[in-house]
C-alpha angles and dihedrals in degrees: 000000000000125000094262092052090048091051094050091046092047091049091051094052094043094050098042092044092046094051093045096050102030106038093157095051107032147080127290096243115222125179091225099026098095130063126238116264110244117208108229094178131243092066094304128125133183114223108184093314097323112111113215114200108194094186096057096026091234135141120202134180142171123256141161129242104253103183141352102200142028134055118323135189098180139044094200134017136163113267088251092053136078096314093161088066100043139082094215139019132201139192092224114106114244094235091058089056090046090052092051092052090052089048093058089050102254113151123220113245111208097172093088090083098043123106089233093062109126116228092213092059090055091056093052095047089223099167103109096169094051109036129119132180113211127202134175126217130188141153125253117185091333095313120114114228121194124181138168109259089235091064091062095057125075134191106219093192100050092031099232142100123262112286111269091229117122122273118243129236099229096165125218128253139246116222120182090344095310118119100216098208088055091049094050099029091230114156114149117018130197092182108055111267120171089202094058120091096226129029138192122252093209115134091234098047089109087074120087098187105054108062123092138162120263102233094196091059099040129093119242119282113280092015116149112245137179117225115204124196114199112200107218119229117259119250115253 
């Protein structure tokens, strides 16, 4: 079986198994709702605009710079989502991104929103099966600029940037056949949002009125950017 066949087979089993066993957290499976995986060679596949690199365990996708100042609650949303509250926006549907994360064997962590969540665990970033490092790359006058997503986000109350800890794949939910991240367009949240696919681990991410963009670190408005999600290795 070639790599493309393996990818398609793996995607099928991940999605069908996920929907069957996690109905409240998974994707609304649709026979025609997902794109074909295109083999790009060298261990890379294109899945509806998301590049999956199996060798580096990285996902990457295109987005546009949405704003450079003002309060934010999200780093990335779908173009039909809450763009007035997000740094970046993308055309890629949230459930396709969710599917790709499942495909590279990241597990959703729902405990971030439970009352029993321990603050100390959040500070250590001790979620080895769920963690993702996110970076943003763009061109400026022919020069490539690449920065950690955390460096673009500033807490105006505590006077610091977002913690450089990994983000966490929390997964969204399906309620009465509606995949909530698709409904709201919520992909990567800075302020904790149980509907978003990915959430921040920062100790102040419970606050919705403290996070702003850092204009000096951001690309110009409407600039094309590439968001990369590095899946961290699991602890042995």
